[in-house]
N, C-alpha and C positions, 0 to 999 in steps of 0.2 A: 577703703576707698570712700571719698566724700559722696554724700547722697545726691548733691546737686549735679555731679557728673553723671551719675547713673540716670537720674531723671532726664537730664538734657539729652543723653544718648538715646533713651527710649523715645522721647518726644521727637527727636530728629528722625529716628527710624520710622515712626508712625507717619510723620510728615512726608517722608520719601514714598511710603506706601500710598498715601493720598495722591501724590503727584503722579506716580506710575499708573494708578487706577484712572485718574482723570485723563492722562495721556491715552490710555487704552480706549476709553470711551470716545475721545475726539478722533482718534484714528479710525474707529468704526464708523463714525459719522462721515468721514471723508472717503469711505469705501477703499481703504488701503489694501495693499496686497495681503493675502492670507497664506503666503508661502511658508511662513514660520509657525503657522497655527498648530500643526501636529505636534511640534516640539513643546510649545506652550501648554497644549492640552495634556501631554504626557507628564510634564513637570507639575501641573496643577493637581494631578492625581496624588502627588506626594503630600497633599494635605493629610493623608493617612498617617504620616510621620509627625506625631505631635510631641509635646514635652515628654510624654511617656517614652518615645523613641530617644529623644535627645538626652534626657536625664535618666529616665527609669531603666533603659536597657542596661546601662552600666551597673545600676544597682542590682538588677536581677542577676547579671553575670557575676557580680561580687558575692552574691548570696547562694545562687543555685547553678553556677557554671553555664552550660550551654542552653539552659532553659529559655534564655532571652530570644533564641532563634525561632521559637514556636510561632510567634505572632507575625513572622515574615514568611514562613513556609507556606501558609495558606494563600496569601495574595500572590506569591510567585507562581504557585501551582495553578491558580485560577487564571492568571493572565497568560501563562504559557500554554496551558492545556485547554482551558474552557473559553477561549476567545469566541468560538461560534455561539456559545450561550450568551455572552455579553452582547454580541452583535444582534442576536435575536431580541433581547430585552430592549436594546436601544431602538431597534426598528419598531417594536410594538409601542414604545413610548412616543415616538415621533408620529406614528399613524393615529394614535388615540389622543394626541395632545396632552400627554401625561406630564405632570410637573414635579411630583414628589413620590417617594416610596409609598406613602399612604394612599395617594391617588392611584398608583399602579395597582395596589392590592384591591382598593375599592372598585376600580374599573374592571378588574378581572372577575369580581363577584357581582356582576350585574349593575355596576356603577352604584353600589350600595353606600348611602351616606353613613349608615351606622358602622359598617365595616371600616370605611375610611376613617371615621372618628376614633374608633378603638385603636387603629394602627397609629394615628397621630398621637394619641395619649401615650401609647407604649414608646413611640419614638421620643416623646418629650421626657418620659420617665428614664429612658436609657441615656438620653443626652445630657441631662442635668448633672449627674455625677461626673460625666466626662468633661463638661465645661468647668465644673468645680476642680477637677484634676489640673486643668490648665492654669486656673487662677492660683491654685496651691503651688504649682511649679513656679509661676512668676513671682508670687509673694515670697516664697522661700528662697528663690534665687537672689532676689533683691536683698533680703535679710542676710544671706550668706556673704554676698559680695560687699555689702555696706558695713557689716559688723562681724567680720570674720575672726573667729577664734578657733584654733584647731580642735576638731571634734565636736563643734556645736553648730546648731542652726538656730538663729534668732527668730522671734515672732513679734512683729510690731503691734502696737495697741490697735483697738477696733477702728477708731476713727482715723488712725494714721496708716491703715493697711493699704499698701500699694495695690493689692488685688482689687479693691473697690474702684480705684481710679482707672486701672487697666480695663476692668469690666465695662465701665462707662465709656472709655475711649473706643474700645472694640465695638461696643454697641453703636456708637455714633458712626464709626466707619461702615459697619454693616448697613445701617439705615441710609447713609449717604449713597453708597454704591450698590446696594443690593435691593433697594426698593425704589428705583427710578421709574419703573414701568409697572402697570397693573398686570400686563401680559407676562406671565411667568415663563412662557416658552421662549421669549426673546432672550438672546444670549447676553449675559453680563460680561462683556469683553474686558472692561476695565477691572472688574473684580477678579476675573480669571488671570489676567496678566499680573496683578498684584500677588496673587497666590503663587503663581509660577516663580516670581522673584523671591518670595519668601522661601520656596523650596531650595532655590540656589543658595540663599543666605545661610540657612541652617545646615546645609550640606557642607558649604565652605567652612563654616565656623567649627563644625565637629571634626572635619578633616584637619584643620589647623591645630586644634588641641591634640588630636591623635598623633600627628606627625611630630609635634613638639615633645610630647611625652615619650614617644618611641625612640626618636633620634637625638634629642637634646637633653632631656631630663635624665635619661638612663643610658640609652644606646641599646640596640636590639639584643646583642649578646648578653650584656649585663642584666637587662630586664628579664630575659629568659632564664638566666642563672638564678637570680634571686626569686623569681616566681617558682622555679622548680624546687627551691629549698624552703619555700614558705608553707607551713602547715595549714594556715588559713586558706590559701589558694587550693592546696591539695584537698582539703575538706569540701570546698565549694564544688570541685569537679569530680568528686568521688562517686556521685550518683549517676545513673543512666537515664534513659528516656522512660518517663513514667506516665501515669494516667493524666496528670496535670499538663504535661507537654502535649499529649494527643488532644486533650480538650481545648487547649489554647490554640493549637493549629486549626482545629475545626471551626472554632469561633472566629478566628481571623479570616478564614476563607469565606464565611458568611458575611462578616463585617465589611469586607472590601467591596461588596455589592450592595448590602442592605443598610449600612449606616446612612442616615439622611444626608450628611455632607458628601459621602462617597457617591451616593446615587445622584446627587445634584451635579457634581463635577464629571462623573463618568457618563451619565445618561442624558441629563437635561442640557448640559453644556456641550455635548458632542454635536459636531456638525457633519462630519463625513466619516466614511469607513477608513480613510487613510489615517485619521487620528487614532482610532483604536488599534490599527495595525502598527503604527509607530509606538504606541504605548505598550504593545505586547512585549517588546524587548527593552524599551528605554525605562519603563517603570520598574521591572525586576532588577535591571542594572542599577538603578538609583538605590533600591533597597539594599543591594549588596554593598554598594559604595558607602552608604551611611553607617554600615555596621562593620566596616573593615577594622576600625580601631577600638571597638567596644571592649574586647578582651585585653588589649594592652593597657587601656585606661583603667579598667577594673583592677588588673593586677598591680599597676603602679599605685593606685589608691590604697589597696590593702597593704602594700609594702611601705609606702611613705607615710600614710595617715593612720594606719593601724585599723584593726577590725572594729573598733569602737566608733569610728567616724561614720557620718551619714553617707551611705554608699550612693544614694540617688543623686548626690551633688558632687561626686568626685570630679566631674568635668569642670566645675567652678573652683573647687577647693584646691586642686593640684596646682593650677597657675598661681592662685593666691598664696599657697604655702611656699612657693618659690619666688614670690615677689614680682611676678609678671602681671601687673595690673591691666596692661593693655590687652593681653591675651585673655584674661578673665573677663574683661568687658566684651571682647569678641564672643566669648562663650555665652555670656549673658544675652547678647543680642540674638545669637543663634537660638537659645532657648525661648526667648521672647517671640521670635519669628515662628517657631514651631507651635507655640501656644496660640498666638493671635490668628494664624491661618485657620486653625481648627475652629476657634470660637466664631470667627466671622462667617465662614461658610455654613457651619452648623446653625447659627442663628438665622441666616437667610433661608435655608431649607426648612427649618422648623417654623419660621414665621409664615411661609407660604402654606404649610400644612395647617397651622392654627387658623389662618384666615379662611382657607378654602374648605377645610373639612370639619372645623369646630364652630367658628363664629358665624361665618356667612350663612350656612344652612339654618341656623337659629334666627338670624336677623331677617333672612329672606321670607321665612314663613310668617313674619309679622308684617313687613312692608318692603317694597322695592324702591330703590332710589328713583327720584323723579327725573334726573338728568344725567348726562354723561359725566359732568364735573362732579356731581354728588357721588356717583358710583365709584369713579376712579379715586376720589378723595377718601371715600369710605374704605376701599380695599387697602390703599396705601397707609391710612391711619391705623387700621387693624394690624397690618404687618409691622409697622414701626413700633407700635405699642407692644406687640408680641416679642420683638427683638429685645426691647428694653426689659420686659418681664423675664425673658429667658436668662439674660446675663445676670439679673439680680437674683433669680432663683439659684443659679449656679454659685453665685457669691454667697448666698444664704446657706446653701448646703455645705460649702467650704468652711464657713464659720461655725456651723452647728456641729459638724462632725469633728471639728478640732484639727483636721489635717493629720490625724494620726496614722492613717493607713499609708502603706507604700504606694507609689504611683502606679506600679503594675497591678496591684490589687484593685484599685479604683477602675482602671481601664478594663480589666477583664470582667468586672461587674457590669459595666455598660455594654460590653460586647455580648455578654450572655443575655441581656435584656433585648438587644436588637436581634439576636439570633432567633427570637420567637417569631419573626417574620418568615423564617426559612420554610416551614411546612406550607404556609399559605401561598408563598411565591412559587416554590419549586414544584410542589404537588399540583398547584394550579396550572403550571405550564405543561404538566404531563397527563393529568386526569380531568376529563371533561365533567365527570360526575360531581366534582367538588362545587359546593354552592355557598351562598352567604351564611346560611345557618351554621354550616360546618366551620366556615372561616371564623365567625364570631366565637363559636365554642372553643376552637383551637387557640385563638389569640388570648382569650380570657383565661383558659386553663393554663396556658404556657406562662403568661405573665404572673398569674397567681402562684404557680409552682416556683417561678424565679424569685418572687418576693419572699416566699416561705423558706426556700432552701439556700438562697444566696444573699438577699438583701438583709433579712433579719440577723443572720450571723455577723454581717458586716457592721450593722448599726449597734447590735447588742452582743458584742463578743464576750464570752465567758459567763453570760447570764444563765440562771437556772433553766429558763425556757429553752435556751439553745443547748445546754449541756444535757438536760434530762427530758426534754420534750414537754408539751402542754400537760399539766396535771401529773407530771412524772411519768408519762407514757413513753418509754424508751423507743417503742416502735415508730413513734411520730417525731423523733428528734429531727430537726431541720437538716442536719448534716449527715443523717444516717437513716433515712426513711426505710421502714420495713427491714431494718438490719443490714442495709446495703453497706458493705465495707469498702468504700472507694475514697479517692482523694476528694475533698469537699467541692472543688470546682468541677471535677469530672462527675461527681454525684449530682450536683445541681443542674449541670447542662444535660445530663442523660435523663433525669427525671422530668425536667421541664419540657424538653423537646419530645420525649416519648408521650407525655400526657397531651401535648399540643397536637401532635400528629394523630394520635388516637381519637381525640375529640373532633378533629377536623373530619376524619373519615366517618366516624359514627354519626356526627351531626349531619353530614351531607346525605347519609343514607336514610335519615329519618323523614325526609320529605323530598318530593320531586323538585327539580330546578324550575324556576320561572322562565317564561320566554326570554326575558332580558338576560337572565343568567346563562341560558343556553346560547344566545347570540354571542355574548362575550366569551364564553368558554370556547366556542368554535374559533373565534379570532385568536385567542391566546394559546390554545393547545396545538392547532395545526401549524406545522413548520412554515408553510407558505402564507400563513395568516389569512387564508380564504375563509370567508364567512358562509352563512347558509345559502342555499340555492333557490329558495322560494320565499315569498313574503305576502302578507295580506295587504290589500289596498284599502285604506280607510280614509275617509274625508276628514280634513283638519279643521275647517271653519275658521282658519286664521290666515291672514294675508302675509305676503312677503314683506310689505311695509312694516307691519307690526313686529315681525321677527327682526328686521333690520333695526328698528327703534330700540327693541329690547337689548340686542347685542351691542349697539352703539353706546349704550349707557356704561358698558364695562370696557369695551375695546376702543371706543372713539369712532367718530363718523368716518374719518378718512380710511382707517384700516378696514372697517366694515364694508364700505363701498368697494374697496380694492379686492377684498376677498370674494364678494358677490360677483364682481366682474370676472374673476377667475372661474367661478362656478358657471357663469353664463358661457364662457369660452369652452369649458369642458362639456357642457350639455348642448352647446350649439343652439341656444334659445335665449330669449330675453325675458327677464322677470320684472314686470311692472309692480309698483308698490301695491296696486289693487288686486294683483293676481293671487288666487288662493294657493297657499303653499301645499305642495304635495309631500309625500314621504321622503323623497330625495332631498328637498330643500330643508325640511325639518331636521333630518339627520345631519346634514352639513352644518346647520346652525348650532346643533348641540355640540359638535366637535369644536367648532370655532369658539363658542362661548367657553368651552372647557379649558382652552388655552389660557384664559385669564383667571377663572375662578375654580378650576378643577372640574373633573368629569361628574362627580357627585352633585356639586352645587349647580352646575350647568343643567343637569337633568332636572333638578328641583325648580330652577327658574322657568324652564320651558314648560314643565308640567303645570306650574301655577298659571302661566299664560294660557295654556290650552284648556285648563280647568274652567276658566271664565267663559270659554266658548262651548265646551262640551258639557258642562254642568256637573261633572263628577270627576274626581281624581282618578278613578279606575279607568275611565275612558281615555283620559289624557295620557296616563301611563301606557296604556295599550297602544295609543297612537304613536308615542315616542318609540316604543318597541318596533312598531312597523316602520317608522322612519329610519331608525338605526339599521334595521334589517335591509331595507331598500337601499340605503346609502352603501352599506358594505357590499351588497350584491352587485349593484351597478358599477361600483369601483373595481370589484374583482373581475367582472365580465370585461370591462374596458381594458384593464391591465393585461388580462390573459390574451385578449384579442390582439392588442398591439404587439405583445411580445412574441406572437406566433408568426408574424410576417417576416420576410427576409430583409426587407428594406428598413432603413432607419426612418422613423416618422417623428415629426414635431409640428406643433401648432403654436403660432405666435399671434398675440393680440394686435390691436390697431397700433400700439406703440412699438411693435416688433419685439415684444418680450415673451419669453417662453412660458407657455401655460400647460401643454401636454407633450409628452415625449415617451419613447420606448427604449428598451435596453439596447437594441441594435444601433440606435443613433449614437449613443456614447461609445459603443465598441468601434463603429466605423470611423468616427471622427477622433477617437482616442481622447475623449474629453475627461478632464479631472472631475471628481465627484461634485465639487462645488459649482460646476457649470451645468449640472443636471438638476436645477432647482427652479421653482416658479419665479418668474421675474427676470431671468437671465436674458440680457439683450442679444439679438442676433449678431451684432457687431462683436460682442464678447466671445461668442462661439467661433466666429471666423477668426477673431484675434488669437484664439487658442491654437489654431492651425498655424498662424504666423509665428507664435511663440515657440512651437515645436520645430520650426524650420521647414514645414511642409510647403508653404507658399511664401512668396515675397510680398512686400507692401503694395506693389502695383496690382498684383493678382487679388489681394484682399479688397481693394477699392473697386476693381472691375467686377468681381463676383458680387459684392454687395449691391452695386448699381443694377446689375442684370437681374439678380434674384428678386429684388424688391419690385420689379416691373412684371408682376405675375399676370398671365402665366409665363413662365420662363424656364429655360433649360441651360445648365452650365456643366461642362465636363472639365474637371480639374485634375491635373497630374501632380501628385504629392511627391515632393523631392526627397524627403528623408526616408519614408517607408517604401518608396517606389511603387505606389499604388495609384490607380486611376479611379476617381469617384465621379458619379453623375448626380447632380443635385437638380431637382425639379421643384418649382413652386407654383401653387394655384391660389387664387384669391378666395377668402372666406366671404360668405354672403353679408355678414355684418361688419366686415373689415377684418384685417389680419391676413395671415398666410398659413397655408398648409405646405409643409416642406417634406420631401422624401429624398433619401440618400441611398444610392445603390453602388455596390462595389463592382466596377466594370473592368477590373484588372485582367481577369482571365479572358474576357471577351476581347479586350483590346490586344492582348498578347496573341490570341488565336488569329485575329484579323491581321496583325503584323506578320505573323508566321505564314499565313496563307499568301500574303503579298510576296514575301520572300520566296516561297515555294514556286509561285507562278513566274516570278522573274528569273529564277535560277534553275528551273526544272530541267531544261534541255542539257545544261552543263552538268548538272548533278547526275542525270541519266548516263551521260558519257563517262563521267567519273566512276559511277557505280558499275557500269559495264566493264570498264577496264580493270577495276578492282576485282570483279567477279572472274574475269578471264585469268588474271594473275593468280587468284586464289585457286581456281580449278587446275591451272598448270602446276602450282605448288603441291596441290593435293595429289595430282597424278604422279608427280615425281616422288613424293613421299610414299605413295602406294607402291611404286616400282621398287624403291629402295627397300621397303619393308618386305615385299615379296621375295626380292633377291636375298635378303638376309635370312628370311625364313627357309628358303630353298637351300641356302648354304648351310644353315643349321641342320636341316634334315639330312643333307648329303654327308655332312660331317659325322652326325650321330650314326648314320647307316654304316659309313666306312669304319668309324671307330668301333662300332658294335661288332662288325665282322672281324676286325683285327683282334678285338678282345676275346671274342667267343672262340676263336681258333685255339689258342693255348688253353682256354678254359675247358674246351671239349676234351683236349688231350689229358688235362688234369683229372677230369671226371672219369675218363676211361681207366687211367692208372689207379685212381682211388677205388673204383668199382672192382677192378681185378684184385687189388690188395684186400678189399673187404671180403670178397668171395673165397679167396684162397686161404686166408688166415682167420676165418670166422671163429675158430675155437682157440685161437692163440691170444696171449695177453694184449697184443697190439691191435686187436680187432676193434676195440672202442675208439682208438685213435683214427683208424681208417673211416669209421662211421662218422666221426666228427668232421673229418675232412670232406667227406661226401656231402654232409649237411651244409657245411659252409659254402661249398660250391653251388649247391642248390639255392642258397640265399642270394649269392651273387648273381646267379642266373635270373632269379625273380626280379632283382633290382634292374638289371640290364633289360630284361624283357619289358618291364613296366615303363622304363624310360624310353625305350624304342617305340613302344605302343603310343605313349603320349606324344612323342615327336611326330609319328605318322598321323595321329589324329589332328594335331595342330597344323600340320602341313597339308592336310586334306588328302593324304595318301590312303586313308581308309574311308571308303565310300559305302553307302548303303545300297543294297540290292533288294528292294522290297519284294515279298512274295506272301502268299497266304500261308500262315504258320499255325497249325493246330497246337494249342498250348500244352495239352496233356502229355504228348511224347517228349516235348522239350523239357517240361518240369520233371518228368520221370528220369531223364538222363541226369539232370542236375541232382536229383535225390540220390541216384545211384552213386554219383561222383562224391558227394559230400556226406553220405551216411556214415562211412568209417570215421570221418573227422568228428561228427556229432557223437558217435558212439564212444570214441576215445575221450571226449570232454564230459560225457555223462549228461548230455543235453538231448531232450526229446525233439526230433525233427519231424514235422508233419506237413505234408503237402495235401491240400484239399483238392479232390478230383474236380476236373472241369471239362466241359465240352466246347469251350470258347475257341474261336479261331480269329487271329488278328492279322493285320497287315504290317510286316516288319521284315528286317533282315535276320534270317534264322541264326546265323553264327554270332553276329554282334549282339542280338537280344540274349542269346544264351550266355555270352560272356558278361553282359551287364547284370543279369539276374544271378549268375554264379558268384560274382563279386559281392553282391548284396547279401546273398544267403551265407556265403563264407564269412563275411564280416559279422553277421548276426550270430553265427555259431561261435566264432572266436571270442566275442565280447559278452557272451552269456555264461556266467559262472554256474548257474543252475536254473532249472526251469525248462522252457521249451521255446522253439522257434516255429512259427506257423507261416506257411505261404499259401495265400488264397487269391481267388479271382472274383471280381464283382463287376457286373455289367451295368452301365449307365445308359438306359434306353433313351432318355431324353436327349443326351448329347451324342449318342452313337459311339461311345467309347468303352474300353475295358480297363479296369484298374487292377494291377497286380500288386498286392501288398505283401511285404515281408515284415512280420511283427515278431519281436523278441521280448524276453523278460530280463534283459541284461542290465548293464550299468547305467544306461541312459546318457543323454547329452544335455549339458546346461543350456538354458534358453538363449543366453547371449553368445553361444558358440555354434549355433545351428548353421550359420553361413560359412564359418571358417573351415568346417570339416571337409569341404570340397576342394580346399587348396592343397597343392603338392606338399608332401612331407610334413603335413600338420597332423599331429597326434595329441590327444588329450592326455593329461597327466594320469588320470585313473585308467585310461585305456592302455597306456604304456605299461602300467603295472599288471594289467589283466592278461594281455596276450602280446605275442611278438607280431611285428608288422613293419611296413615301410612308410605308411602314410600316403600311398599312391593309389590304393584301391578305389576310393571314392572319387579321386580326380579322374581316373579312367572312366568310372561310371558316369560322371558329369559330362565328359567329352563324348562318350558313346551316345548318351541320351540326346545331346545336341545334334550329333550326326543323324540319328534316327528320328529326330523331332518328337521324342517321347519325353514329356515333362516329368521330372522327378521331384517329389516333395517329401519333406520329413517332418514328423512331429515327435516330440520326446518329452519325457518327464524324468528329471535326474533321479537316478536310483530306482526307477520303475519301468525301464524299458524304452524301446524306440520302434517307430513305424515308418518304413520307407514305402512310398507309393509311386508306381510307374503307370502313366496313362498312355494307352495305345489306341489307335483307331480299330474299331471292330469291323469284321467282314460280315456284310449283311446276310449272306447265305453260305452254307457250307459248300466247298468244292465238290465236284462230281466224284472224284477219286480221293481216297484218304491221303493225307499228306505223308510224304516220305519221312520215315523216322530212321535215324541212324541205326545201322545194324550193330548190335553188340554180340558178336559170336563168343561163345565160351568154348575155346578149343581144348581139346584134350592135351595134356602135357606131352608135346612132341619133343622128343630128345633131339638135340642138335649134333649128337655124336657123329663124327665122320663127315660132316657137311663141308663141302668144298666152297670156300668163300674168297671172292676177289675183292680186295680193298683198294679203291682208287682215290688218292688224295695227294696233293702236291706239298703237304706239310708233313715232314718226317716224323715229328713228335706225335701227330695224330695217327699216322700209320703204325708207329711202334706201339702206341697205347692200344689201338684196336687189335693188334696182333696179340698182345698180352691178354686182353680180355677174351678174345675169341678162342685162343688156345686153351684158356681155362674152361671153356665150354666144350672142349674136345673137338673143336673144328679144325679143319685143315685150311690154312690161310696163305693166300698169295697176295703180294703187295705190289702196287704199281704207282709210280709218281707222276705219270703222264698218260695221255690217251694212247700214244704209240706203244708204251710199255704195257699198257692194259691189253692191247690187241695181241701183243706177243705172248703174254701170260695166258690169256684166254685160249689161244690156239693150242698151247702146249698142255692144257689140262681140261678135264671135264668139269665144268662149273655148275654148282647148285644155286648160287645167288651172287649178286654183285652189290657191293656197298660203295657208292660213289659220291664224291663232293660235287657241288654245283659249279663253283668257281675254280677252274683248272687252267689258269693262265689265259691263253687265247681261246681255249675250248670251254665247253660247259658239260656238266654231267648228263644232261638229257640227251645231247647229241652222242655222247660216248655210249650210253645204253642202247640208243637206236642202232648205232654201228655194230655193237656186239651182237645184238639180236639178228641183225642182217647177216652177219658172218657166221655166227655159231648156232644160235637157237632162238627162233622167234618168241618162244614162251619163256625165255630166261627171266626169272624173278629179279627185281632190282629195287633197291631202296636208295633214295636220294637224301643225303645228309648234308644240310646247309645251314649257314647263319642268316640267310635271307628269309625274312618272315612275311614277305609280301603276298597278297592274295593272288596276284597275277601268276607268280611262280607255282602256287598251289594248284591253280587251274591248269597250268601247262603240264605239271607232273601228272595230275589226274587224267588229263587227256591222253598222255603217253602210257598210261597204265603203270606208273611208277609210284610206289609208296614214298611218303616224304616225312622225314624227321628233322627237327630243328636242333641246331647246336646250342649249348652242349647237350648231347644226346643222353637220355636216361637209359642205363643198361636194361632195365626191365622193359622199357618201351622197345628197345632194339631187339631184345630176345623175342618179345611177343611178335614183332613185325617179321622177324626171320622165320619164326615158327609158322606164322600165318602164310608167308610166301611158300614155304616148303609144303604146307598143307594143300594150298591151291594147286601146286604142281603135281602132288601125289594124286589129288582128286581128278586132275585133268588126264593123268595117265590111266 
């Protein structure tokens, strides 16, 4: 391609940049909208993507596969994960008026000029090779596109080197748009806009080449196939992640914050938190986008151009090889854009560092400028000269090194130099003990190790010094100190940073921090930026007018006056020029001056001013320490106080511009961050409400008119958020307004609700009353339905139980007779099994009927004083055989306690608990004990076993019907109804039952009963347990009265087997007939006999035959009322299905009583 086309394209592009930058500055002057500022800010961060990215990433991918990704991993992690750290650094820089990374480090360490100077020199050392990298990229790209021959890269003669002209052009651009103001904290909007445009250009250019290569030159499938078959590509991607990759990623993470150009665009040019929040996702997305086609381009270059071609310039060579001159020119402009953006911003940042931290401190110690014009001219002259010197130094480095190194190698060398800031910055943010001595030791040690381990091998590759070490000492070889066998980059980074951090710590520990260092450490280390809480009050002997005159020489009279007016509004006092400056004013002056010449130089200027009055530099420095301490203290007290109130607060000056505000003001008014800045007009704040749709134009004007007539009150209903705010204004003594904002939403809503209540109270009472009546009626109806259903269920179960128990009773009688008569025959086991099954069915029916009676309220409690010892003895007697059969020790602890309960129900409850404990204990013991609780007047009966236990998550479910645990099912037979009956009886008795258990280690059930305060006069009646002698039933005359033929037949079979003489009757009349014809010994009678009942039949028999006739009532009715009726009539009662043993014992007992009576 012809050279004049290339030159014209480059010149045209630079002219476009000039125009865009000029437009950006003009729009700033016109106070244009900043709605797009977050996007511009995020794109400006892409100045990180230099020619190394545009050209060098493809070269790294062609040589080392995925290694090119390392320098992007670090920045992405920082912006995605460490955004709070970035926000903290930005906040510190704004608060301390910091303008460069060197200023940041110097300010942290007591605003030390020497620390800042060392940092500036290191930044310059690290930046010069990087600037040379850009010039090399531009020069080589011009040579490639102008004199393209496959596989070669041309180098033009010295005086014809395009890099020189590019360097001069970029220097001129940086001078024109980067040194317009002496105040380095003022945002360079035109410059930032131009950098954002360059980010778009280089991204678009690289994507254009990548899309052409992937979809036009080859096609995705064809490119993949050829790449898969290429041995060169396979070799490039054969390695994995190594130490060099890790070192590159770490260096890039440091670089994205610490590189001078990155610090400038990220920190100095940041305006609001919204910008960093936007950059959090947009900047990583940009890095991903610009690397999408790196691998396809690298693979295409190796396939089409061969491994001998210069891989760093595949982006240019591929279009040229295919004859696409226009696309190659686009790629050239993209590379030029990447290089120029870096050089311009780096030169601006470095020029500020050189002027503020190197040159000005030296000049100011000699003499100070006499006027504002002299100072401003001096600062700008220094910065412009510095920019020119920097670009020429970069060009000189490019020429002297011969451009032999790959682009990536030069970039990593610069990254490693800048990484030496990391210990001083990040340890300085964490450790208060770090001081200036440690910082200087760390920086010097780190940069010295960097020069020895990384710079020397790059400048003198293959030399004896590098290969064998100084004087042949292998232990001191630059690339393998002390025999460390690491990748050269990993080795240099590790050694330099380790020495840096160690020197910082050791140096800081060798002396105590000065007061100034302690003040700055408190500001930087504390997350809230709070400073010290006390300070000395020293006399300054310098006037406000002298301070203003000194500051005005550097910032200009207009800005100085405006800044002091803001101070007066904050302090609510007026500073005359003749007023002696106190610590607050001196500290404010130091920060204000630092915005133009850096914190270290501003401290030097004020110390020289104070020294003339105090007579010694020590006194002047101490006074500056006091001033800074006072400034920080007062600022923190004011900020904390304002942020603690619930209302939003704001102070406006006489021009109705914002001077002081608190966080609640921005929250209540939903203000964007840019509206929370000094100088924002009241109209702009109200206009923000209008922009959000909260108020209309008419309300905006009415509110402004009312509020400016202080004192005033205005209540505004916000339309979008549906809130109500109250704004009050009061006049300031010297002019201006104090404004408070309160959220009245809840108060207004409560007032409206109260009005509604008062207006509709009577109607609502009528409605609620009617609803209550309807609800009560519905509840009553539901209760009646439920009671009827429950009663029906109870009646059904009772009837069904009676009908089922009748044949079951007959079956048991037959089975018992069969078992007794054929005890020695082979079928005896079968009869026993039948009898056992009948007993199981009986237990189920009995439990179901009991539960039904308990649920229906048919089982009620009849409390009496119950001595526990007899009751427990009966239970022990009943269950001792079961325990003996299981091999379980059953122990009842003796007791003298008496409780208030129902004797029968309590016995049944405890018997179920003890029976369960015995059944589910495989080995060990069951203990039943009683404990008195004198404080509560209760008695606890505990049943403790060493059985299988119950899992904790099932302690509630065991009281449900038919619930059995898996392990319990395997351990013992049962129905799952025992504990359900226990729970219901406990509720009837009002005796709480609790359970604690540990799975596999046993269970404890505890029943709590009310204790009787004193023992009854007579001992409690204990059930009599007679041990009768075995009375034979031979020849006993028995009358069986039952209307069920099967039962009569079964009873006859059983009784005949006992050698009894049996008479059968199916009705009361037949019973009278049989009784009169024979001499009876006993009557066995059913209760339900059609129209009659068994109790009446026995009474009639006794009346007619024998008043002392023994009788046993055998019935399926289990009610307590029937038991009482039978007992009152002197009739024994057995429930169906009757147990033969119980029947025989009852008959023998009846015969015995009759014999005794005779």
